[in-house]
C-alpha positions as CSV (number, residue, x, y, z in Angstrom):
1,M,114.5,-51.7,52.9
2,S,114.0,-48.1,52.8
3,R,113.8,-46.7,49.5
4,R,115.7,-43.7,48.8
5,K,113.6,-41.1,47.5
6,K,114.9,-39.8,44.3
7,K,115.1,-36.2,44.2
8,K,113.3,-34.8,41.2
9,Q,115.5,-32.5,39.2
10,S,113.6,-29.5,38.1
11,H,114.4,-28.1,34.6
12,I,113.7,-24.5,33.6
13,D,111.7,-24.2,30.5
14,E,113.9,-22.3,28.1
15,S,111.7,-22.5,25.1
16,W,110.9,-18.8,25.3
17,L,114.4,-17.9,24.4
18,L,113.8,-18.9,20.8
19,P,111.1,-16.4,20.0
20,Y,113.0,-13.8,22.1
21,S,116.2,-14.3,20.1
22,D,114.2,-14.0,16.9
23,L,112.6,-10.8,18.1
24,L,116.0,-9.4,19.0
25,T,117.3,-10.4,15.5
26,L,114.3,-8.6,13.9
27,L,114.9,-5.5,16.0
28,V,118.6,-5.4,15.0
29,A,117.6,-5.8,11.4
30,L,115.1,-3.0,11.7
31,F,117.7,-0.7,13.2
32,I,120.2,-1.5,10.5
33,V,117.6,-0.8,7.9
34,L,116.7,2.5,9.5
35,F,120.4,3.4,9.8
36,A,120.9,2.5,6.1
37,M,118.0,4.6,5.0
38,S,119.7,7.7,6.5
39,D,122.7,7.1,4.2
40,I,122.7,8.9,0.9
41,N,124.8,6.2,-0.9
42,V,122.5,4.1,-3.1
43,Q,125.2,1.5,-3.6
44,K,125.3,0.7,0.1
45,Y,121.5,0.1,0.0
46,E,122.0,-2.6,-2.6
47,Q,124.8,-4.2,-0.8
48,L,122.9,-4.2,2.5
49,S,119.8,-5.7,0.8
50,G,122.0,-8.5,-0.6
51,V,123.5,-9.2,2.8
52,F,120.0,-9.4,4.4
53,R,118.7,-11.8,1.8
54,D,121.8,-14.1,2.3
55,Q,121.6,-14.1,6.1
56,F,117.9,-14.5,6.6
57,S,116.8,-16.7,3.6
58,G,118.3,-19.9,5.1
59,G,117.3,-21.9,2.0
60,G,113.6,-21.3,2.7
61,S,111.3,-18.4,2.8
62,G,113.4,-15.9,4.5
63,I,112.4,-12.6,6.0
64,L,113.8,-10.6,3.1
65,E,113.2,-13.3,0.5
66,N,111.9,-11.8,-2.7
67,H,111.5,-8.4,-0.9
68,E,113.8,-5.7,-1.9
69,I,114.4,-2.7,0.3
70,P,112.9,0.3,-1.4
71,V,115.6,2.7,-2.3
72,K,114.7,6.3,-2.2
73,T,117.4,8.5,-3.5
74,P,117.7,11.4,-1.1
75,V,118.7,14.9,-2.1
76,D,122.3,15.7,-1.4
77,S,122.2,18.9,0.5
78,G,125.8,19.7,-0.5
79,E,125.1,19.2,-4.2
80,L,121.8,21.2,-3.9
81,E,123.7,24.1,-2.2
82,K,126.4,23.9,-4.9
83,D,123.7,24.0,-7.7
84,N,122.0,27.0,-6.0
85,Q,125.4,28.7,-5.6
86,E,126.2,28.1,-9.3
87,D,122.7,29.4,-10.3
88,S,123.2,32.5,-8.1
89,E,126.7,33.1,-9.6
90,E,125.3,32.8,-13.1
91,E,122.5,35.3,-12.3
92,M,125.0,37.6,-10.7
93,D,127.3,37.4,-13.7
94,E,124.3,38.2,-16.0
95,T,123.4,41.2,-13.7
96,I,127.0,42.4,-13.7
97,S,127.2,42.0,-17.5
98,D,123.9,43.9,-17.9
99,G,125.1,46.6,-15.5
100,E,128.4,47.0,-17.4
101,G,126.5,47.3,-20.7
102,E,124.2,49.9,-19.2
103,L,127.1,51.8,-17.7
104,L,128.7,51.9,-21.1
105,H,125.4,53.0,-22.7
106,L,125.1,55.9,-20.2
107,E,128.7,56.9,-20.8
108,E,128.0,57.1,-24.5
109,L,124.9,59.2,-23.8
110,N,126.9,61.4,-21.5
111,S,129.5,62.0,-24.3
112,T,126.7,62.9,-26.7
113,I,125.2,65.5,-24.3
114,Q,128.6,66.9,-23.5
115,N,129.3,67.4,-27.2
116,Y,126.0,69.2,-27.5
117,I,127.0,71.5,-24.6
118,Y,130.4,72.2,-26.2
119,E,129.0,72.9,-29.7
120,N,126.4,75.3,-28.3
121,N,128.7,77.1,-25.8
122,L,126.4,76.0,-22.9
123,A,129.2,75.0,-20.5
124,D,128.2,77.7,-18.0
125,A,124.6,76.6,-18.0
126,F,124.7,72.8,-18.4
127,G,126.5,70.1,-16.5
128,T,126.5,66.3,-16.6
129,E,127.6,63.8,-14.0
130,L,127.4,60.0,-14.0
131,T,126.3,58.9,-10.5
132,E,125.2,55.8,-8.7
133,E,121.6,56.7,-9.5
134,G,122.2,57.3,-13.2
135,L,123.2,60.1,-15.6
136,L,122.4,63.5,-14.1
137,V,122.0,66.5,-16.3
138,T,121.9,69.9,-14.5
139,I,120.6,73.1,-16.1
140,V,120.7,76.4,-14.3
141,N,117.4,78.2,-14.1
142,D,118.6,81.3,-15.9
143,V,118.5,79.4,-19.1
144,F,114.8,78.7,-18.9
145,F,113.2,81.0,-16.2
146,D,113.2,84.6,-15.0
147,S,113.5,85.2,-11.3
148,G,110.4,84.2,-9.4
149,S,108.7,82.8,-12.6
150,A,107.9,79.3,-13.8
151,E,107.3,80.2,-17.4
152,V,109.9,79.0,-19.7
153,K,111.7,81.8,-21.6
154,Q,111.6,81.8,-25.4
155,E,115.3,80.9,-25.8
156,G,114.8,78.1,-23.3
157,I,112.1,76.5,-25.5
158,S,114.4,75.6,-28.3
159,I,117.0,74.2,-25.8
160,A,114.2,72.0,-24.2
161,Q,113.4,70.6,-27.6
162,E,117.1,69.8,-28.2
163,V,117.2,68.1,-24.8
164,S,114.2,66.0,-25.6
165,N,116.0,64.6,-28.7
166,L,119.0,63.7,-26.5
167,L,116.6,61.9,-24.0
168,Y,115.4,59.6,-26.8
169,T,117.2,56.3,-26.3
170,E,116.8,52.7,-27.3
171,P,115.9,51.0,-25.1
172,P,114.1,53.9,-23.4
173,H,114.9,54.9,-19.8
174,Q,112.9,56.3,-16.9
175,I,113.4,60.1,-16.6
176,V,113.0,62.1,-13.4
177,I,112.9,65.9,-13.7
178,S,113.5,67.9,-10.5
179,G,113.2,71.6,-9.7
180,H,115.4,73.4,-7.1
181,A,115.4,76.9,-5.7
182,D,117.6,79.1,-3.5
183,D,116.7,80.2,0.0
184,V,115.4,83.6,-0.9
185,P,111.8,84.0,0.3
186,I,109.1,84.3,-2.3
187,G,108.1,88.0,-2.7
188,D,105.7,89.3,-5.3
189,S,104.9,86.0,-6.9
190,P,101.9,83.8,-7.6
191,F,103.6,81.0,-5.7
192,E,103.4,80.7,-1.9
193,S,106.8,79.0,-1.5
194,N,110.0,78.1,-3.2
195,W,108.8,74.5,-3.0
196,E,105.7,75.3,-5.2
197,L,107.8,77.3,-7.5
198,S,110.4,74.6,-8.0
199,V,107.9,71.8,-8.8
200,T,106.0,74.1,-11.2
201,R,109.2,74.8,-13.1
202,A,110.0,71.1,-13.3
203,L,106.5,70.4,-14.6
204,N,106.6,73.1,-17.2
205,F,110.0,72.0,-18.4
206,M,108.8,68.4,-18.6
207,R,105.7,69.4,-20.7
208,L,108.1,71.0,-23.3
209,V,110.2,67.9,-23.4
210,L,107.2,65.6,-23.8
211,E,106.1,67.5,-26.9
212,N,108.6,65.1,-28.6
213,E,106.2,62.3,-29.6
214,S,109.1,59.8,-29.7
215,L,109.3,59.9,-25.9
216,D,107.0,57.8,-23.7
217,P,105.2,60.0,-21.1
218,T,104.7,57.0,-18.8
219,L,108.5,56.9,-18.1
220,F,108.6,60.6,-16.9
221,S,108.0,62.0,-13.5
222,A,108.6,65.5,-11.9
223,K,109.7,66.5,-8.4
224,G,110.2,69.8,-6.6
225,F,112.6,70.2,-3.7
226,G,112.4,74.0,-3.1
227,E,115.5,75.2,-1.3
228,Y,116.1,72.0,0.6
229,K,118.7,70.3,-1.6
230,P,121.3,73.0,-2.4
231,I,124.5,71.8,-4.1
232,V,126.4,74.7,-2.5
233,P,125.7,76.9,0.6
234,N,123.4,79.8,-0.1
235,T,126.0,82.3,1.1
236,S,126.5,84.4,-2.0
237,K,124.7,85.5,-5.2
238,E,126.8,83.2,-7.3
239,N,126.0,80.2,-5.1
240,R,122.3,80.9,-5.1
241,A,122.4,81.0,-8.9
242,K,123.9,77.5,-8.9
243,N,121.2,76.2,-6.5
244,R,118.4,77.5,-8.8
245,R,118.4,74.7,-11.2
246,V,116.5,71.9,-13.0
247,E,117.9,68.4,-12.9
248,V,117.2,65.7,-15.4
249,L,118.1,62.2,-14.0
250,I,118.3,59.4,-16.6
251,L,117.8,56.2,-14.7
252,P,119.6,53.0,-15.7
253,N,117.7,50.0,-16.8
254,Y,120.0,47.8,-14.7
255,E,121.9,48.3,-11.5
256,I,125.3,50.0,-12.2
257,H,128.3,50.7,-10.1
258,V,130.3,53.9,-10.7
259,E,133.9,53.9,-9.5
260,D,135.0,57.0,-7.6
């Protein structure tokens, strides 16, 4: 009898699927962990950690058994931006408050100087203006100087002393004294230009003011602009007289805004 040969059935070894499936499981867990770490909700971290412990412990020593996912509280960019905005608003409010107080202080000083001008009948020689830069006091040159001269006249010395008392404030302010001239060329004068004449007048006036020992010299400075910053066109004798002037600028200690 012929024996039928039994065909051997070949079986594929599928034992490699077990470690492969474990690897996939670990990868999935890793991606979940990474995804969870990008979330800013701490409560979700704790829930996720509990789910992992339950799923992978299996009654024995699980992957996440006795291992808690480290929770690092991230910074909420929205809250940080909100905090920064609140801090900026507080600083802005303080700056505005300081600026309003300084504006009020300069307005009071302006009223004091105007009262002095009125009481001494100096309205034709003095003027005040509250500008974006500060309180500007304008004095025409005829009060202090003769034509082409930088020497302060005798009657101007007493006025300079009175002005120095008005410039004493608490807290103190920076003071800028500027000299200005008209466009008439220098003739028989020790000065080579109106520019040199204007800055010398500013310096001489400032020296008189600083004879007041109550004032701090480190807060004072002098400038000369010659004929290059006229307030009116140099088209008449009257206009040239207005352009020949000394300006005293009292700077604010804080930024101010003057409404037009």
